[in-house]
C-alpha positions as CSV (number, residue, x, y, z in Angstrom):
1,M,-25.4,19.4,-4.9
2,H,-26.3,16.7,-6.6
3,D,-27.2,13.5,-4.6
4,I,-24.1,11.5,-3.9
5,L,-23.7,8.4,-6.2
6,D,-23.4,4.9,-4.0
7,P,-20.0,4.4,-3.7
8,K,-21.2,0.6,-3.6
9,N,-21.8,0.5,-7.0
10,D,-18.9,-1.5,-8.2
11,F,-18.5,0.8,-11.2
12,V,-18.1,3.9,-8.8
13,F,-16.3,1.6,-6.4
14,K,-13.5,0.9,-9.3
15,R,-13.7,4.8,-10.2
16,I,-12.6,5.3,-6.8
17,F,-10.2,3.0,-5.6
18,G,-8.9,1.5,-8.8
19,S,-7.8,4.9,-10.9
20,E,-4.5,5.2,-11.3
21,E,-4.5,8.8,-10.2
22,N,-6.5,7.3,-7.2
23,K,-3.6,5.1,-5.9
24,D,-2.8,6.5,-3.0
25,I,-6.9,5.9,-1.6
26,L,-6.1,1.9,-2.6
27,L,-2.9,1.8,-0.7
28,A,-4.4,3.3,2.5
29,F,-7.3,1.1,2.4
30,L,-5.4,-2.0,1.9
31,N,-3.2,-0.9,4.7
32,R,-5.8,-0.9,7.2
33,T,-7.3,-4.1,6.0
34,F,-3.4,-6.1,6.4
35,T,-2.8,-3.8,10.0
36,E,-6.2,-5.1,11.1
37,A,-5.1,-8.7,9.8
38,G,-1.9,-8.2,12.0
39,E,0.1,-7.7,8.8
40,P,3.0,-5.5,7.4
41,P,1.8,-2.4,5.7
42,L,2.6,-2.1,1.8
43,I,4.9,0.7,0.5
44,E,3.8,0.6,-3.0
45,I,1.7,-1.2,-5.3
46,V,0.9,-1.6,-9.1
47,L,-2.6,-1.4,-10.7
48,M,-2.7,-4.3,-12.9
49,N,-6.2,-3.3,-14.5
50,P,-6.9,0.5,-13.5
51,Y,-9.9,2.2,-14.5
52,T,-10.4,3.5,-18.5
53,D,-13.2,4.6,-20.2
54,K,-13.3,1.6,-22.1
55,D,-14.9,-0.1,-18.9
56,S,-18.5,0.1,-20.0
57,P,-21.1,-1.0,-17.4
58,R,-23.5,-1.5,-20.4
59,D,-21.7,-4.9,-20.3
60,K,-23.6,-6.7,-18.1
61,Q,-21.0,-9.5,-17.7
62,S,-18.4,-6.6,-16.3
63,I,-17.0,-7.5,-13.4
64,F,-15.3,-4.0,-12.0
65,D,-13.0,-5.6,-9.8
66,I,-9.5,-4.2,-9.0
67,Q,-6.3,-6.1,-9.4
68,A,-3.0,-5.0,-8.0
69,R,0.5,-6.6,-7.1
70,T,2.4,-5.4,-4.2
71,T,6.6,-5.1,-4.9
72,A,7.2,-8.6,-3.4
73,G,5.0,-10.2,-6.5
74,N,1.8,-10.7,-4.6
75,L,-1.0,-10.0,-6.3
76,I,-4.4,-8.7,-4.1
77,N,-7.8,-8.6,-5.9
78,V,-10.6,-6.4,-4.6
79,E,-14.5,-6.9,-5.6
80,M,-17.4,-4.9,-4.4
81,Q,-20.7,-6.8,-4.5
82,L,-23.5,-5.0,-4.1
83,F,-26.3,-8.0,-4.2
84,N,-25.8,-11.3,-3.4
85,K,-24.8,-13.7,-6.5
86,Y,-25.2,-16.4,-3.8
87,D,-23.0,-19.6,-3.8
88,N,-20.2,-16.7,-2.5
89,E,-17.6,-18.7,-0.9
90,K,-17.5,-21.4,-4.1
91,R,-17.5,-18.3,-6.6
92,T,-14.5,-16.5,-4.2
93,L,-12.4,-19.5,-4.6
94,Y,-13.1,-20.3,-8.0
95,Y,-11.6,-17.3,-9.2
96,W,-8.8,-17.1,-6.3
97,S,-8.0,-20.3,-7.8
98,K,-8.0,-18.5,-11.7
99,Q,-5.5,-15.7,-10.6
100,Y,-3.3,-18.6,-8.4
101,A,-3.2,-20.7,-11.1
102,G,-2.6,-18.3,-14.2
103,Q,1.1,-16.6,-12.7
104,L,2.4,-19.9,-14.1
105,E,3.0,-20.8,-17.8
106,E,3.0,-24.5,-18.9
107,G,6.7,-25.9,-17.4
108,Q,7.7,-23.1,-15.0
109,S,8.9,-24.3,-11.2
110,Y,6.0,-24.0,-8.6
111,K,8.8,-21.6,-6.9
112,R,7.1,-18.6,-9.0
113,L,3.6,-18.9,-7.2
114,R,3.1,-15.8,-5.6
115,K,0.2,-14.9,-2.5
116,C,-3.0,-14.3,-3.5
117,V,-5.1,-12.2,-1.4
118,T,-9.0,-11.8,-2.5
119,I,-11.0,-9.0,-0.7
120,N,-14.5,-9.4,-1.0
121,I,-16.6,-6.2,0.0
122,L,-20.3,-7.3,0.3
123,N,-23.8,-5.6,0.8
124,F,-25.1,-8.3,2.8
125,S,-24.2,-11.4,4.8
126,I,-22.7,-14.7,3.9
127,L,-21.0,-16.0,7.3
128,P,-22.7,-16.9,10.4
129,N,-20.7,-14.5,12.8
130,D,-21.0,-10.8,13.6
131,R,-17.6,-9.8,12.7
132,Y,-17.4,-7.1,9.9
133,H,-14.2,-8.5,8.5
134,S,-13.4,-12.1,8.6
135,V,-9.4,-13.5,7.3
136,F,-9.5,-16.9,5.9
137,H,-5.8,-18.9,5.6
138,L,-5.6,-22.4,5.0
139,R,-4.5,-24.2,9.1
140,E,-4.5,-27.2,10.1
141,D,-7.5,-28.5,12.4
142,H,-5.8,-29.2,15.8
143,S,-2.4,-27.1,16.0
144,G,-3.8,-24.4,13.7
145,I,-0.2,-24.3,11.7
146,T,-0.3,-23.1,8.4
147,L,-0.2,-24.8,5.1
148,N,1.5,-22.1,3.8
149,E,0.4,-18.1,3.4
150,D,-0.6,-18.0,-0.2
151,I,-4.2,-18.2,-0.2
152,E,-5.6,-15.0,2.0
153,I,-9.8,-14.1,1.6
154,H,-10.7,-11.2,3.4
155,V,-14.6,-11.3,3.5
156,M,-15.7,-7.7,4.7
157,E,-19.6,-7.7,5.7
158,L,-21.2,-3.4,5.3
159,S,-24.6,-5.5,6.5
160,K,-22.9,-5.9,10.0
161,L,-21.7,-2.1,10.6
162,S,-25.7,-1.5,11.6
163,R,-24.4,-2.3,15.1
164,Q,-20.6,-0.5,15.0
165,T,-20.7,2.8,16.3
166,I,-18.6,5.7,14.8
167,P,-14.7,5.0,16.0
168,N,-12.9,7.6,17.8
169,E,-9.6,6.2,16.4
170,G,-8.2,5.5,12.5
171,G,-9.1,1.8,10.9
172,L,-10.4,-0.1,8.8
173,L,-14.1,0.6,10.2
174,N,-14.0,4.4,8.7
175,W,-13.3,3.1,5.1
176,L,-16.5,0.9,5.5
177,L,-18.4,2.9,7.1
178,F,-17.7,5.3,4.2
179,L,-18.7,3.1,1.5
180,K,-21.7,1.7,3.3
181,S,-22.4,5.3,3.2
182,E,-26.1,5.1,4.6
183,D,-25.4,8.6,6.3
184,T,-22.9,11.2,5.1
185,T,-23.4,13.6,8.5
186,N,-20.6,11.5,9.6
187,W,-18.2,11.7,7.0
188,E,-16.3,15.1,8.9
189,V,-15.6,12.9,11.7
190,L,-14.8,9.7,9.1
191,K,-12.3,11.9,7.3
192,V,-10.6,13.0,11.0
193,N,-9.9,9.6,12.0
194,E,-9.1,8.8,8.5
195,P,-7.2,11.9,5.9
196,A,-6.9,9.4,3.4
197,L,-11.0,9.1,3.3
198,S,-10.7,12.8,2.4
199,K,-9.4,12.7,-1.2
200,A,-12.0,9.0,-1.6
201,M,-14.9,11.3,-0.6
202,I,-13.5,14.3,-3.3
203,A,-13.2,11.4,-5.6
204,L,-17.4,10.5,-4.9
205,E,-18.3,14.0,-4.8
206,Y,-16.7,15.2,-7.9
207,L,-18.5,11.6,-10.0
208,S,-21.4,12.6,-8.8
209,Q,-21.5,16.1,-10.4
210,D,-20.4,14.2,-13.8
211,A,-23.3,13.9,-16.0
212,E,-21.8,11.3,-17.9
213,A,-20.5,9.3,-14.8
214,R,-24.2,9.9,-13.7
215,R,-25.4,8.1,-16.7
216,L,-23.1,5.2,-16.8
217,Y,-23.7,5.0,-13.1
218,E,-27.7,4.7,-13.5
219,M,-27.1,2.4,-16.5
220,R,-24.8,0.1,-13.9
221,Q,-27.3,0.2,-11.5
222,K,-30.0,-1.3,-13.5
223,A,-28.0,-4.0,-14.7
224,L,-27.1,-5.3,-11.2
225,H,-30.5,-4.7,-10.7
226,D,-31.3,-6.8,-13.2
227,E,-29.1,-9.8,-12.5
228,A,-30.4,-10.0,-8.6
229,S,-34.0,-10.2,-9.5
230,M,-33.2,-13.0,-11.9
231,L,-31.0,-14.5,-9.6
232,E,-33.3,-14.0,-7.1
233,G,-36.8,-15.4,-8.5
234,A,-34.5,-18.4,-10.2
235,R,-33.8,-19.5,-6.5
236,I,-37.6,-19.1,-5.8
237,E,-38.1,-21.2,-8.7
238,G,-36.0,-23.8,-7.7
239,K,-37.4,-23.7,-3.8
240,I,-41.2,-23.8,-5.5
241,E,-40.1,-27.0,-7.3
242,V,-38.3,-29.0,-4.4
243,A,-41.5,-28.1,-2.5
244,Q,-43.6,-29.4,-5.3
245,N,-41.6,-32.3,-4.8
246,M,-41.9,-32.9,-1.1
247,L,-45.6,-32.3,-1.2
248,A,-46.3,-34.7,-4.1
249,K,-44.8,-37.1,-1.6
250,G,-47.0,-36.1,1.3
251,I,-44.5,-34.4,3.3
252,D,-45.9,-32.6,6.5
253,I,-46.4,-28.6,5.2
254,A,-44.6,-27.1,8.2
255,A,-41.4,-29.7,7.4
256,V,-41.7,-28.3,4.0
257,A,-42.0,-24.6,5.1
258,E,-38.7,-25.2,7.7
259,L,-36.9,-27.0,5.0
260,T,-37.3,-24.4,1.8
261,G,-38.0,-21.3,3.7
262,L,-41.3,-20.7,2.2
263,S,-44.2,-19.9,3.8
264,A,-47.2,-22.5,5.0
265,D,-50.0,-20.2,3.3
266,Q,-47.1,-20.3,-0.4
267,L,-47.3,-23.9,0.3
268,D,-50.6,-24.0,0.7
269,T,-51.4,-21.9,-2.5
270,L,-49.1,-24.6,-4.0
271,R,-50.3,-27.2,-2.7
272,K,-54.4,-26.5,-4.0
273,S,-52.4,-25.5,-7.5
274,H,-51.6,-28.6,-8.1
């Protein structure tokens, strides 16, 4: 048996959840998501950008997201992010707004605009809470009334699952534990809880034995790692520049450390080098 490929790799995720032949896997996952958010399940979905062999991991700019439409015309976008691209909240709103605005051509009535749901599955934490599944809407601050239902953003943080025990019932948590896939020994239990996961697991095992899929996966992993290193590098450079300016103004090292997140040793070295 080959090592199982990481389903958090967006290329693999799209192959499993965003292929025409696996639409039932996506539907089962979405219905667990919506049920947990107190919404009615979907009967059917149409994949708007199903996986094809043209989806090349060679292109560093590729976004292996999944776009679907419900029978009511609502749009759903699912994206898996293995590494932190930073400014995630703004990035999410930007893509949501493009999808929302993209529904209308010039001169068409606003009535045609349908709800857009964004589902971001993150392998890191961005929200200051302990929930692994957070759901956002546009609500009034005092009374909690909804302005309208058209914006709905789900953030699923796999990094917050470490404190979770395996559930003894069906639900979204089973799907997220499968995606986290740190431990395949729990797969049998997850499968019992969520029979639809069985097909997802088979699809992943099948992909893992496919030499060409593995080659593309390795290529994509490398592109994702490179991008993450570059972003992290740029972020640290930015912090260093801020720290240098603060030190030049004579601000106390402890205060600079607290504000930039750099260590006192790093700052001491910085100060000596200037």
